[in-house]
C-alpha positions in Angstrom: 0.0 0.0 0.0 1.1 3.6 -0.4 3.6 4.9 2.1 2.1 8.5 2.1 0.3 9.6 5.2 -3.3 10.7 4.8 -3.3 14.5 5.0 -6.8 16.1 5.1 -7.2 18.8 2.5 -7.9 21.4 5.1 -8.7 21.6 8.9 -12.2 20.3 9.7 -13.6 23.7 10.6 -12.7 25.1 7.2 -13.8 21.9 5.4 -17.2 22.0 7.1 -17.7 25.6 6.0 -17.3 24.6 2.3 -14.1 26.6 1.7 -11.8 25.7 -1.1 -9.3 23.0 -0.1 -5.9 22.1 -1.6 -6.0 18.5 -2.7 -3.1 16.0 -2.9 -3.6 15.0 -6.5 -5.5 16.0 -9.6 -6.2 12.5 -11.1 -8.6 11.1 -8.6 -11.8 12.2 -10.4 -10.4 10.8 -13.7 -9.6 7.5 -12.0 -13.1 7.3 -10.6 -14.5 8.3 -14.1 -12.5 5.6 -15.9 -13.5 3.0 -13.3 -17.2 3.9 -13.6 -17.1 3.7 -17.4 -15.9 0.1 -17.1 -18.4 -0.8 -14.4 -15.7 -1.7 -12.0 -15.9 -1.5 -8.2 -12.9 -0.1 -6.3 -12.2 -3.6 -5.2 -12.0 -4.8 -8.8 -9.7 -2.0 -9.8 -7.5 -2.7 -6.8 -7.3 -6.3 -7.8 -6.4 -5.4 -11.4 -3.6 -3.1 -10.1 -2.4 -5.8 -7.8 -2.1 -8.3 -10.6 0.1 -5.7 -12.4 2.4 -5.6 -9.4 1.1 -2.6 -7.3 0.4 -3.4 -3.7 -2.8 -1.4 -3.3 -6.1 -2.0 -1.6 -9.6 -0.6 -1.9 -9.2 1.9 0.9 -6.0 3.4 -0.6 -7.7 3.6 -3.9 -10.7 5.4 -2.4 -8.2 7.9 -0.9 -6.7 8.5 -4.4 -10.1 9.0 -5.9 -11.0 11.4 -3.1 -7.8 13.3 -3.7 -6.7 12.8 -0.1 -3.2 11.4 -1.0 -0.4 12.1 -3.3 0.1 9.9 -6.4 3.7 9.1 -7.5 4.6 9.2 -11.1 5.1 5.5 -11.4 1.6 4.8 -10.0 0.2 6.8 -13.0 1.7 4.1 -15.2 -0.2 1.4 -13.3 -3.5 3.3 -13.8 -2.9 3.7 -17.5 -2.1 0.0 -17.9 -5.0 -1.2 -15.8 -7.5 1.0 -17.8 -5.6 0.3 -21.1 -5.5 4.0 -21.9 -2.7 6.4 -22.9 -1.1 8.1 -20.0 -2.5 11.5 -20.8 -6.0 10.1 -20.4 -5.4 9.6 -16.7 -5.2 13.4 -16.4 -8.2 15.7 -16.5 -8.7 17.7 -19.7 -6.9 21.0 -19.8 -8.3 24.3 -21.4 -5.3 25.3 -23.6 -6.8 28.8 -23.9 -6.1 29.6 -20.3 -2.9 30.3 -18.4 -1.5 26.9 -17.2 -0.9 28.2 -13.6 -4.7 29.1 -13.4 -5.8 25.8 -14.7 -3.5 23.8 -12.3 -4.5 26.0 -9.4 -8.2 25.3 -10.2 -7.6 21.5 -10.6 -5.8 21.4 -7.3 -8.7 23.1 -5.4 -11.8 21.3 -4.3 -15.1 22.8 -3.1 -17.0 20.9 -0.6 -20.7 21.1 -0.1 -21.8 24.1 1.9 -24.4 21.9 3.6 -21.7 19.7 5.2 -21.9 19.8 9.0 -19.0 18.9 11.2 -21.1 16.0 12.5 -21.5 14.6 8.9 -17.8 15.1 8.1 -16.9 13.3 11.3 -19.4 10.5 10.6 -18.0 10.0 7.1 -14.5 9.9 8.4 -15.4 7.2 10.9 -17.2 5.1 8.2 -14.1 5.4 6.0 -11.9 4.0 8.7 -14.3 1.3 9.9 -13.1 -2.2 9.2 -14.6 -3.7 6.0 -17.0 -6.6 6.6 -18.3 -7.3 3.1 -16.8 -8.3 -0.2 -17.3 -7.0 -3.7 -18.2 -9.4 -6.3 
């Protein structure tokens, strides 16, 4: 599994207020989109990545998709191979008519729901850390 610690995008109080948060990667939404297009569960994608030689589990994959952890360059190659796509397809589309620094800054920000309460945020965090007691088919 990844050796990077889980770093929240922002302190809980700011996160619950719906403020913009800095994320750890920009490919998470693309990974989720590619996975959905194929009808794969996170467990199934994790299994495919494991067969390619990457020791990753469903929880770590969920953290990547949620943009909570950094993704190393070599890990991008695993995603491209698992999805059988070109490497550039793992990245989000970029508007070439805009300044690159603006596009990157926008991609690395994330807006949360303004309706998120601290209780909901804490509850979701507890669910994400709870031991898994079911299996994907």
